[in-house]
N, C-alpha and C positions, 0 to 999 in steps of 0.2 A: 504494500500500500504506500501511496505517496504522502499520506498523512494519517495520524492516529491520535486519539485522545483516550487515555486509560485512567480510570479512577480506581485506586486500590483502597478498599474499605479499611480504615484504621484498625478495627478489631481483628481483622484477618491476619494482620502482621504485628499484633501486640502493641498497637498504638491507640490513642483516643481519636486523633484526627486522621482524615484520609490523606493519601499521597496521590498527587496528580502528575500525570505524564502527558506531555504534548509533544508530538513529533511531526516534522514536515521536511519534504525533500524537494528535488528539482522540479517535479511536476507542478508545484505551486510557485515556481520561480524564486524559491527562498535560498537555494544552494546550488552549487555546481553539480553536474551529473555524478551520481554515485555517492554523494555526501548527504547526510541528514543532520538536521539541528533538532535537538531535543531539550525540553525544559522539564525538570522534575522539581515539584514544589510541595510544600506542606507548612503547617504551623509548627513551630519549634517546640519540642517537648523535652529535649535532652540538651546537655551542655555542648555536645559535639554535633554541629549541623550535618556532618557526613552520616552519622547514625540515623538522623531523621529522614534523610532521602534515600537511604540504602535500599529499601524495597523497590523503589523506582529504578535506581541505578542497576540493580540486578537484572533488569529486563533488557539492558542495553548490550549491544555488541561492543566491539573495540571502540574506545573513546579517543579521538585524536587530540582534543583540547577540552579542558573542563574548567569552568569558573564556578566558584561558590560565593554566594553573597547572602547575608542575613539582613533583613530590613525590619525596622520597627513599624508597627501599625499604629496609626493615629486616628482619632475621631474627634469631631468638634465637641466642645463642652456645652453648647447650646444649639438650638435649631435655627438661629439667625433671625427669627421673626422680631425680636425686641430691638436688636442693634443693626439689622439689615446687613449683617456680615454672614453670608451663606458659604459654608465650607463643607466639602465632601469628606468622606472617610478615606483612609488609605486603601489602595487596592489590596485584596487579600490573596491568599495562596492558591485559590482555585484557578484552574485553567479555562473554565467555561464562563467566567465573568457574571454569573447569575446574581450574586450579592452586590457586585459593583453596578450592574444595570438597575437593580432595585434602589440602590443608594442614589443614583443619578436621577431616576424618576421621582424619588422623594425630594431631592434637591430642586428639581424643576417645579414641583408643586409648591414647595415652600417659597420659592422666588416669585412665581406667577399667580399663585392662589388657585390654580386649576390643574387637572391631570393633563399630561401630554397626549395629544390626539395622534394616535399611531395609525390612523386610517387613511394615510396618503395613498392615492392611486399610483402605484409604481409603473403602470402601463401608460399613463398620461404624460404627454410632453408639455401640457399646460400646467401652470402652477396652481395647485389646489390646496395650498397650505397657507 
C-alpha cells in the first residue's frame, strides 16, 4: 500500500493510550520511489519516549533516518468569550486529527457564535459560502 494508518489499542500493548502509525510513500508524492515516511505517535507514559513508541516502531522495516521529539500539550485557561482572546488547544498525538477538528469547530463557534456550515456544494464553481 502507498499509505496506511494503524491505531494500536493501548491495552493490547500494556499501555493506557493508543499508539498511532501513519505511513505514506511515493504514490502520494511524499517521497522518492521506494522510500516511505512514517510517523509513530502517542501520549507519553514513560520516562523514555522510545519505550512509548516501541509498539509502532516494531511494525517498521529498516529505518534509514529517525527523529524523536517530545512536545508539551497546551490548552487555553478560558474559552475566550470574556476577553475575546480565542486560543486552540495543542495538536494531540492522534494521526487522524479527530480531536483537533472538534477543537477547531468549537473555536469557530466561540468566535462567531454559530456552528460552521459544512454544507458547501463541492461540485459548484459558484461561491455558495
